[in-house]
C-alpha positions in Angstrom: 61.4 73.6 -33.3 60.1 70.0 -33.1 61.0 68.1 -35.9 59.2 64.8 -34.9 57.6 63.2 -37.5 58.1 66.2 -40.1 58.6 65.0 -43.7 61.9 66.1 -44.7 63.8 66.0 -47.8 67.5 66.2 -47.6 69.1 67.2 -50.9 72.9 66.1 -51.4 74.8 62.9 -50.2 78.1 64.6 -49.4 79.4 65.2 -45.5 76.7 67.9 -44.9 73.8 65.9 -46.3 74.8 62.7 -44.3 75.2 64.8 -41.1 71.9 66.6 -41.5 70.2 63.2 -42.2 71.7 61.7 -39.2 70.5 64.8 -36.9 66.9 64.5 -38.6 66.6 61.0 -37.7 67.9 61.6 -34.1 65.2 64.0 -33.5 62.3 62.0 -35.0 62.0 63.5 -38.4 60.7 61.2 -41.4 63.8 61.7 -43.7 64.3 61.1 -47.5 67.8 61.5 -48.7 67.9 62.5 -52.3 70.8 63.1 -54.8 70.2 63.6 -58.4 73.6 61.9 -59.5 72.3 58.7 -60.9 75.7 57.0 -60.8 75.7 56.8 -57.0 74.8 53.5 -55.4 72.4 53.2 -52.5 74.3 50.8 -50.7 77.3 52.9 -50.5 75.3 55.8 -49.5 73.7 53.7 -46.6 77.2 52.7 -45.2 77.7 56.3 -44.3 74.5 56.6 -42.4 74.3 56.0 -38.7 70.7 54.8 -38.8 70.1 54.0 -42.4 67.2 51.8 -41.9 65.3 54.6 -40.9 66.0 56.7 -43.9 64.6 56.5 -47.6 67.2 56.9 -50.3 66.2 58.4 -53.7 68.7 58.8 -56.4 68.3 60.3 -59.7 64.4 61.4 -60.0 62.4 62.8 -57.3 59.1 61.6 -57.8 55.9 63.7 -58.0 54.3 62.1 -54.9 57.5 62.5 -52.8 57.4 66.3 -53.8 53.6 66.6 -52.6 54.5 64.6 -49.4 57.4 66.4 -48.0 57.1 69.7 -45.6 60.8 70.8 -45.4 63.6 70.8 -47.7 67.2 71.0 -46.3 69.8 71.8 -49.0 73.4 70.8 -48.9 75.8 73.8 -49.3 76.8 72.4 -52.7 73.5 72.6 -54.1 72.6 76.0 -55.8 69.6 77.4 -54.4 68.5 78.1 -58.1 68.7 74.3 -59.0 65.5 73.4 -60.7 64.2 71.0 -58.3 64.9 73.4 -55.4 63.0 76.3 -57.2 60.3 73.7 -58.0 59.8 72.9 -54.3 59.9 76.5 -53.2 57.3 77.5 -55.7 55.3 74.5 -54.3 55.3 76.1 -50.9 58.0 73.9 -49.4 60.2 75.4 -46.5 63.7 75.6 -48.1 66.5 75.7 -45.5 70.2 74.6 -45.1 72.3 72.9 -42.6 73.3 75.9 -40.6 69.7 76.7 -40.1 68.7 73.2 -39.4 71.6 73.1 -36.6 70.4 76.5 -35.1 67.0 75.1 -34.6 68.2 72.4 -32.6 71.6 73.4 -31.0 71.7 75.8 -27.9 74.6 77.8 -26.6 76.3 81.1 -27.8 77.6 81.4 -31.3 80.5 83.2 -32.9 80.1 83.0 -36.7 82.7 83.9 -39.1 82.6 84.3 -42.9 84.5 86.4 -45.7 86.4 85.3 -48.9 89.6 84.8 -47.1 90.9 83.9 -43.5 87.7 82.1 -42.3 89.5 78.9 -41.2 92.6 80.6 -39.6 90.4 83.0 -37.7 87.7 80.5 -36.8 90.5 78.0 -35.6 92.1 80.8 -33.4 88.6 81.9 -32.0 88.2 78.3 -31.2 91.5 78.3 -29.2 90.5 81.6 -27.4 87.2 80.1 -26.3 88.9 76.9 -25.0 91.0 79.1 -22.5 88.0 80.2 -20.6 84.9 78.0 -21.5 84.5 74.2 -20.6 82.3 73.4 -23.6 83.6 74.7 -27.0 82.5 73.5 -30.6 84.4 74.7 -33.7 82.2 73.7 -36.6 81.4 74.5 -40.2 83.6 74.5 -43.4 86.5 74.0 -41.0 85.8 70.6 -41.0 83.0 69.4 -38.6 79.3 69.9 -39.9 77.2 71.9 -37.5 74.5 69.4 -37.6 77.0 66.7 -36.8 77.3 68.0 -33.0 74.0 70.0 -32.8 72.7 67.6 -30.1 75.8 67.9 -28.0 75.7 71.7 -27.8 74.0 72.6 -24.5 73.0 76.0 -22.9 76.5 76.6 -21.4 78.3 75.8 -24.6 80.1 78.3 -27.2 80.4 77.8 -30.7 82.9 79.0 -33.3 81.5 78.7 -36.7 83.1 78.9 -40.2 80.1 79.6 -42.6 80.5 80.0 -46.4 78.2 82.0 -48.8 76.8 78.9 -50.0 75.5 78.1 -46.3 74.4 81.6 -45.7 72.1 81.8 -48.7 69.5 79.6 -46.8 69.6 81.0 -43.3 66.2 82.2 -41.9 66.2 82.8 -38.0 69.9 82.1 -37.7 71.2 84.6 -35.2 75.1 84.6 -33.8 76.0 86.6 -30.7 78.9 87.7 -32.5 79.4 87.8 -36.4 82.4 88.6 -38.4 82.8 89.3 -42.1 86.5 89.4 -42.7 86.6 90.7 -46.4 84.9 90.4 -49.7 86.6 89.9 -52.7 85.6 88.1 -56.1 85.0 84.4 -55.6 82.4 81.8 -56.6 80.9 84.0 -59.2 80.0 80.9 -61.2 77.6 80.3 -58.4 76.5 83.7 -57.3 76.8 85.2 -60.8 77.5 89.1 -59.6 79.5 90.6 -56.8 76.3 92.1 -55.5 74.7 88.6 -55.0 78.1 87.3 -53.4 78.4 90.3 -51.2 74.6 90.0 -50.1 75.1 86.2 -49.2 77.9 87.1 -47.0 75.9 89.8 -45.1 73.2 87.4 -44.3 75.4 86.5 -41.4 73.9 89.6 -39.7 70.3 89.3 -41.0 68.7 88.6 -37.5 71.2 90.6 -35.4 70.2 93.6 -33.5 72.1 96.2 -31.6 72.5 93.5 -28.6 74.6 91.6 -31.0 78.2 92.4 -32.3 79.3 92.4 -36.2 83.0 92.6 -36.7 84.1 94.2 -39.8 87.3 95.0 -41.7 87.8 98.6 -41.9 90.1 98.3 -45.1 87.4 96.8 -47.1 85.3 99.2 -49.4 82.4 96.9 -49.8 82.0 96.1 -46.1 82.1 99.9 -45.2 79.2 100.5 -47.6 77.1 97.2 -46.4 77.7 98.3 -42.7 75.2 101.3 -43.3 72.4 98.6 -43.3 73.6 96.3 -40.4 71.4 96.4 -37.4 74.2 94.9 -35.1 76.6 97.1 -33.2 79.8 97.2 -35.7 83.3 96.9 -34.5 86.0 97.2 -37.0 89.5 95.9 -37.1 92.1 97.7 -39.3 95.6 97.4 -40.4 96.2 100.7 -41.6 94.2 103.2 -39.6 93.8 104.1 -35.9 90.3 103.6 -34.6 88.7 105.4 -31.8 86.2 102.3 -31.4 87.8 99.0 -33.0 91.0 96.9 -32.9 94.0 98.2 -35.0 97.6 97.6 -35.8 100.0 100.6 -35.1 102.9 101.2 -37.2 105.2 99.8 -34.4 103.5 96.5 -34.8 101.3 96.7 -31.7 97.7 95.3 -31.7 95.4 97.7 -29.9 91.8 97.1 -28.7 89.7 100.3 -28.1 86.3 99.9 -26.7 84.2 102.5 -24.9 87.0 104.9 -24.0 89.5 102.0 -22.9 92.6 101.1 -24.8 94.1 97.6 -24.3 97.4 96.7 -25.6 96.9 93.1 -26.9 100.2 92.1 -28.2 103.0 92.8 -30.7 103.2 91.1 -33.8 106.5 89.8 -33.2 104.9 87.5 -30.4 102.8 85.8 -32.9 103.4 82.6 -35.0 102.0 83.8 -37.9 103.3 85.4 -41.3 101.9 88.4 -43.1 99.7 91.4 -42.8 96.4 89.2 -43.7 97.0 87.2 -40.6 97.5 90.1 -38.4 94.0 91.1 -39.7 92.8 87.6 -38.8 94.1 87.9 -35.5 92.6 91.2 -34.9 89.2 89.8 -35.9 89.6 86.7 -33.7 90.7 88.8 -30.7 87.6 91.0 -31.1 85.2 88.0 -31.5 86.8 86.5 -28.4 86.5 89.7 -26.4 82.7 90.1 -27.2 82.1 86.4 -26.4 83.2 87.3 -22.8 86.8 85.8 -22.7 89.0 87.9 -20.6 92.0 89.5 -22.2 94.5 87.5 -20.3 93.1 84.2 -21.7 93.0 85.9 -25.3 96.7 86.8 -24.9 97.4 83.2 -23.6 95.9 81.8 -26.7 97.8 84.1 -29.1 101.0 82.9 -27.8 100.5 79.4 -28.4 98.2 79.5 -31.8 100.1 78.4 -35.0 99.0 78.7 -38.6 96.3 76.2 -39.8 97.1 73.4 -42.1 97.6 74.2 -45.8 97.4 78.0 -45.1 101.2 79.3 -45.8 102.3 76.2 -44.0 105.9 75.3 -43.9 106.5 72.0 -45.1 110.2 71.3 -45.0 113.7 72.6 -46.4 115.3 70.5 -49.2 118.7 71.5 -50.7 118.3 75.0 -49.1 114.8 75.4 -50.6 112.1 76.2 -48.5 108.6 74.8 -49.3 105.2 76.1 -48.3 101.7 74.6 -48.6 99.1 77.1 -49.3 96.6 74.9 -51.1 93.7 76.9 -49.0 94.5 79.8 -51.5 91.5 78.8 -53.5 90.9 82.2 -55.2 93.2 85.0 -56.7 92.9 87.2 -53.6 93.8 84.4 -50.9 96.9 83.6 -53.2 97.9 87.3 -53.2 98.2 87.1 -49.4 100.5 83.9 -49.9 102.8 85.7 -52.4 103.1 88.7 -50.0 104.2 86.4 -47.2 107.1 85.1 -49.0 110.4 86.8 -48.2 112.6 85.3 -50.8 112.5 84.5 -54.5 109.7 82.1 -55.2 108.6 79.5 -57.6 104.9 79.4 -57.6 102.7 76.6 -58.3 99.4 77.8 -59.6 96.1 76.5 -61.4 93.2 74.3 -60.9 89.4 74.4 -61.3 87.9 77.5 -63.1 85.4 79.2 -60.6 85.1 82.2 -63.0 88.0 84.3 -61.4 90.3 86.6 -63.1 93.8 86.8 -62.4 95.2 90.3 -63.2 95.6 91.5 -59.5 97.2 88.0 -58.6 99.8 88.5 -61.3 100.6 92.0 -60.6 101.2 91.1 -56.9 104.3 88.9 -58.0 106.0 92.4 -57.9 109.5 91.0 -58.8 109.0 88.2 -56.2 108.1 85.3 -58.3 110.8 83.6 -60.4 108.9 80.9 -62.3 105.1 80.2 -62.5 104.3 76.4 -62.7 100.8 76.1 -63.8 98.3 72.9 -63.9 94.7 72.3 -64.1 91.7 73.7 -66.2 92.9 77.3 -65.7 96.5 76.8 -67.0 96.1 78.3 -70.1 94.0 81.2 -68.9 96.4 82.1 -66.3 99.5 81.9 -68.6 97.4 84.1 -71.1 97.0 86.7 -68.2 100.6 86.7 -67.1 102.0 87.0 -70.4 99.7 90.0 -70.7 101.2 91.5 -67.9 104.8 91.1 -69.4 105.5 87.8 -67.1 107.0 85.1 -69.4 108.6 82.6 -67.3 105.9 79.9 -67.3 106.0 76.2 -67.3 102.6 74.2 -68.0 102.5 70.8 -66.4 100.0 67.7 -66.2 100.2 66.9 -62.7 101.1 68.1 -59.2 103.7 65.7 -58.7 105.2 67.1 -62.2 104.9 70.4 -60.8 106.8 69.8 -57.6 109.7 68.1 -59.9 109.9 71.0 -62.1 110.0 73.5 -59.1 112.7 71.7 -57.5 114.8 71.6 -60.6 114.6 75.4 -60.8 114.9 76.3 -57.1 118.2 77.6 -55.8 119.4 77.5 -52.4 117.8 80.5 -50.5 114.5 80.4 -52.5 111.0 79.2 -51.8 108.5 76.9 -53.6 104.9 78.0 -53.0 101.9 76.0 -53.9 99.2 78.7 -53.9 97.1 77.8 -56.7 94.3 80.7 -56.8 91.8 78.1 -58.0 89.6 75.5 -56.5 91.0 71.8 -56.3 88.1 70.2 -58.1 88.6 68.2 -61.1 92.0 67.0 -60.0 91.4 66.3 -56.3 88.5 66.0 -53.8 89.2 69.0 -51.9 92.1 71.6 -51.2 93.2 69.2 -48.1 93.8 66.3 -50.5 95.8 68.5 -52.9 97.9 70.0 -50.2 98.5 66.7 -48.5 99.7 65.3 -51.9 101.9 68.4 -52.3 103.5 67.6 -49.0 104.1 64.1 -49.7 105.7 64.8 -53.0 108.1 67.2 -51.5 109.0 64.8 -48.5 109.7 62.0 -50.9 112.0 63.8 -53.0 
């Protein structure tokens, strides 16, 4: 698509909005960058832009004349699609798209797109490593840290892309079509934004919207929602399974071997003892990553090479250090109950668990049930502390301490931990309200631990 002289309104001045604005300026669009937060300062926003003199910035109110003039609206992931301004512009006939769709109209190359409630970052990082063993031009983009729009102009015909994509970003896709897509799992999350599980799962499955039988969709065979949704997917579905032997798919044997079976051929990929990752959920991530790499054209020998060197991503059951015989783990990316369940399951000793944070409308019963005698003490902080404490007590877990800060949580945990035990930060909640993001929360946890 030719964006030259198109009048575009970008909503949101975060990382995605800034990257989208810079990209649009580079392709010759007439851009207005808007944010409804009246407390923002134009000068600070301009400092973030590469070519700020070519951008009009509006803060607070978007005027009627502006609404009439614009042709396209680029919505940042953090802006709900039912936002009153977005709905008004849609009703006026303006084309609404997100950063993923915008980047797709400009970037070239082949795309592997990964979504799911949990495991996206680990799987995307692994896919990036797998692709790098074979391709010269590889880009790893999306929620993993680098906006797709930030590098779209650099992605040529020979390039390959591994993209971590959230449900927020998928709400606004139109023609976006990856060569290989993957939906790792679907469990309750972001219901304050999507309202229902049906809306949430439908948003996730938007990743397959434009795929045909010529493309691949990798799905989790153990996820009942995905098994049902697969019936309406046009792409060729390729499953991964941690519990079942598949005639067509990739699976984990009882002996710990990962086997890829496709079109009558079985390939032994590796044994889980060869991996640098803990937990069944990570074996599922590995299987998904292997399948994605395989269908992106990477030879199996190259895939095996990547598996032997890949280590856990930062903030995902990340070993921090050992102090006084106690091991500390940073699982700050466990931002919902299902992700936090995987963190608990990966622990092999009595554990003091630090949880709580921003309330996304989650329920915590299954998380508490997953403690299974392994959690010695639950240390809670943030907006959800009382809610989680009440849930824990309803399930018979009484050993709870509520604290006012993460620093205090680390101190209390250290006081109660005995040699041979572990302290795990795995909040089951988002970081907003107390921290900028889960990375800041995880980094502060590591700093507090190391400074003890």
